[in-house]
Structures are given as C-alpha cells and as structure tokens.
C-alpha positions in Angstrom: 4.3 -11.0 -6.8 7.2 -9.7 -6.7 8.8 -8.9 -3.1 10.3 -5.8 -2.0 13.8 -5.2 -1.9 15.4 -4.2 1.2 15.4 -0.9 0.2 11.8 -0.5 -0.9 10.8 -2.2 2.3 12.8 0.1 4.6 11.3 3.5 2.2 7.5 1.9 2.3 8.3 1.8 6.2 9.5 5.1 6.4 6.7 6.6 4.7 4.3 4.9 6.8 5.3 6.0 9.6 5.1 9.7 8.4 8.9 10.7 7.1 9.5 13.0 4.4 11.3 11.9 1.3 13.6 14.3 2.1 13.4 12.8 5.6 14.1 8.8 4.6 17.0 10.1 2.2 19.2 12.1 5.0 18.0 8.5 7.3 19.7 5.9 4.7 22.0 8.5 3.0 20.7 8.4 -0.7 19.3 11.0 -3.1 16.2 12.0 -2.4 15.3 10.5 -6.3 16.9 7.3 -4.9 14.3 7.3 -2.4 11.3 8.1 -5.2 12.6 5.6 -7.1 12.1 2.8 -4.4 8.8 4.2 -3.1 7.5 4.2 -7.2 8.7 0.2 -7.1 7.2 -0.7 -4.3 4.2 0.9 -5.1 4.1 -1.1 -8.4 4.8 -4.5 -6.7 1.9 -3.6 -4.4 -0.4 -2.7 -7.4 -1.1 0.3 -5.5 -1.1 4.2 -6.6 -0.6 6.0 -3.7 0.3 5.5 0.0 -2.6 4.3 1.8 -3.0 1.7 -0.4 0.3 0.6 -0.3 0.1 0.7 3.5 -3.4 -1.6 3.5 -2.0 -4.2 0.6 1.3 -4.6 2.8 -0.3 -5.1 5.6 -2.2 -7.1 4.4 -0.2 -9.4 2.7 2.4 -9.3 6.2 4.5 -6.9 4.7 4.0 -4.6 7.4 2.6 -5.3 10.6 1.4 -3.2 13.8 4.4 -3.1 15.8 6.3 -1.9 12.6 5.5 1.7 14.2 7.4 3.9 15.5 5.8 7.5 15.2 2.7 6.4 17.6 -0.7 4.9 16.6 -2.8 8.0 16.5 -0.8 8.9 13.0 -0.8 5.6 11.3 -4.2 5.1 12.3 -5.1 8.0 10.1 -3.3 6.6 7.9 -5.2 2.6 8.2 -8.3 4.1 8.2 -7.5 5.8 4.9 -6.6 3.1 3.2 -9.5 1.0 4.5 -12.0 3.4 2.7 -10.6 3.7 -0.4 -10.6 0.0 -0.2 -14.4 0.4 0.8 -14.7 2.6 -1.7 -13.8 0.1 -4.0 -15.9 -3.2 -2.8 -18.9 -0.1 -3.9 -17.8 0.6 -7.3 -17.5 -3.3 -8.0 -20.8 -3.8 -6.3 -21.8 -0.9 -8.6 -21.2 -2.6 -11.1 -22.5 -5.7 -10.9 -20.8 -9.2 -11.0 -21.6 -9.3 -15.3 -19.2 -7.0 -15.6 -15.5 -7.4 -16.7 -14.2 -4.5 -14.3 -16.6 -6.0 -11.1 -14.9 -9.4 -12.4 -10.7 -8.0 -12.5 -11.9 -6.0 -9.6 -12.7 -8.8 -7.6 -10.1 -10.5 -8.4 -7.8 -8.8 -6.9 -9.6 -8.2 -3.9 -10.0 -12.0 -3.5 -6.8 -13.1 -4.7 -7.5 -16.7 -3.1 -11.1 -17.0 -4.2 -12.3 -17.7 -7.0 -14.4 -14.6 -9.3 -18.2 -15.2 -10.2 
C-alpha cells in the first residue's frame, strides 16, 4: 500500500471528525478543490469508495486511532458503525457467492490480506 501523504492524512482525519470540505479548506489554508483532491487520493490509496470505508480501512491499518477523535465519541461511533455495517455486508456478499466464485475470492483477498485465498 502506498502511504498517505501528510496532507491526505490531515484531510482524512478532519473528515473522519465531521469537518466539511469547506471547513477543512479554511483550517488548512487551501482551496476546497485541493481538499477534494487529497480526499480522492486518500480514498484511492485506501481502496475505499466512501468515507466510512476509508475510516474503517484507516483504523485497520493503524492510520487512524480512537484517540485521534476531536469531536467526541458519539459522532465517531456512528461513522465507525457505518463502516462496520458496510464491511459486514461485503462479508455476506462473499459468503453468498460461494468460495469458488472469482469475485468471492477477490473479496476474501481484500478483506483478509494476510491469509491465503481459499
């Protein structure tokens, strides 16, 4: 995995804590378009399509930690719960396809990077 740049990490951290793109731009002294570019790059590097998926992956890889919270545990818990629900749905999809299905094998490889694919 390509590591996040410091700017991508900062943007992901602020997004995970509920900041808007405009608010992040003001905080970091950059344009909203630059914030959006950093967000896109972070999502791509984390292989995520949305914020809950990016947060979950960042947690799993140690990029974000619970003590990174600045807006309080309630909002973070909701976002983490969204990410966990999406992960559970992906697991159900993989199980439903069956172990021999190519998509199921790919999902298994993504969800279990340190295990061999069945």
